[in-house]
Phi, psi and omega in degrees: 000136177284166185297131187289141171229166178299330184288330179255023182288137186260152176265122187254149178295153176305311183268142174271116188285170180293322181295320180294316181304315186288327174296316179293331182262005191297327186258019186277132178277135180251174356298163181244136176227157177208149173254159180077027185286348178263357178278183184298295180293321184294329174296322183284323179289321176296316174301321178302311188300313183294321174298337177277351180102007183268165180234085184285154174272132186238112175276133178207141179298313179234095183307343178295339182273354178296156177301138185301325184295344178283344189295133180079356182245354174225167181247103179289143174233109188282135181153182177221177188291342179267006174265102178307317182295318183293317177299322178300312182292330182291317196257345190312119175075009185288155177257335183218134178225123175260131181249104184237347183294149178173188183238124182253342173230137178203156177280354185202167176296322182294323177291324173299314190294317184297310185288330186259298184286312184292322181291327176291317179301321177295318178295324177296312180301315180299317178302314188289337177281310193245353178207068191289343177257009182290154170267135183252124170265104188256123183266116180257225184197151168307330176306327178292329174280328185090171180286167179251145174277348181245133180302338182290337167109173175266149176262158186303325186277353180293145174307132181290143180213063178299145185246002179222163180301322176301312185298316182293321180290331174290324177294316178300323179290331174297318180293325180293319184294336178287355182284350180275167182284332181221119186218161173220130180245125179243142179245089173285150171277207175299120179254142176224169183144182181300136179089346181289144181242001180264298179291340173314326188293333176290319176304315181292321175300313177300323182299325179285336177103352180225128180235101182291129176226149177305131177302147177110153176286125176229132181254147183223156172253135174236168175214133178277148192301323178299321181288327177291319178298318179300311178299320175297321177291321178299316180295326178287333189247342187274191184271345182294139180201156180065029186228149168263129184231141179259139183243163177127171175291139178292343185252095180295159182230150169291153175304322181295319175295315180294324178293317179297318184291311180301318175298310176304327182288340180261359182071034181236161175252131177224137181255130179272130182247118180287137181247123178307138181308325182296325177288328174296314175295327174294319177299319177299321178296315178299325176295322175303314182295313183299322181294321182290337175275001176109358182291135178258145177074026182296124184278330185235115176243175176304320185297311178293325179298319180304318186287319181296328184269354176286153179230135351241152178269077186226151186224145176267119193239352187294322180294318178296318175299322176301313185290327178281335187085016184234076180272060186192163179202163180283137181298144188297321178297319178295313177300315180297323179293320175294324181290317175306312178306317181290313179297321178295316177304322186262006175074023181273337169231159180299143179287326187297139180238145179256123184295134183280148179227000000 
């Protein structure tokens, strides 16, 4: 395959067919195991592995939270990353291990570090004990690389510059992942799609007609969940190893364009309202206080406010796509439309639509 460029980037279908799943996993060494199967991306990856005819081992604190369609087609392993016994059972004799479990919200830097760096170190220790030749596909985050001064984005080989405790913990987890004999690290950007609860907030705001955004021009790279799953499967089965790879659409958008396209895909009208940076920081401080008082699921903290105010959250992905052999993505508008439909069907956003004019 020649080097992927924006000009030869392919438009991929929203759904991954069974034939494509089997093709993507054809070279994958088994048995296959994964962490984070009850999470947003993890649930989609687990379903894809099963759809390809594999029977993955799935680590879960509560196996009852796994997708119902996985029942009888996957092997649940009850436990958490801090449980050495559960991890040993998960990875014993495995050929491929996907690591998606981690912490995206925490009340302190120590909480992020425990859930991301320490958790990864525990998994790596189990791999070295029970599956020393397994390939580890470690799912990091663009937050580990940090924002870019240039809308074109950061490349995998650029010096990392995380601006949040979350990003620093993910970068530390990457260092831990490199201790195994065979590894691939992927850094997805903001991921959206059915079952996501983070970008969901923008859909809800758009449905209400007003989307507050930090003032100033900010460009972003996004990725639809099916495209991330395609990349993870390719990373697990392909020849690439010992590499950090960036995922996402190679055509970044301004946040205004993103909101406009997202709203149009849902048949709604949404107005962007610029918010002064000081107000964003103040809201983050309020979120910090709420977390200390015991509130769960606080969307905006000082850590997240710092990420929102950074410029730009964009990544250079073409070289990574070439290495993976997946030079294509689902068009943003089509992916947003499917996501709107799923949210509405499940009552996550209002069903009522306002005709766009």
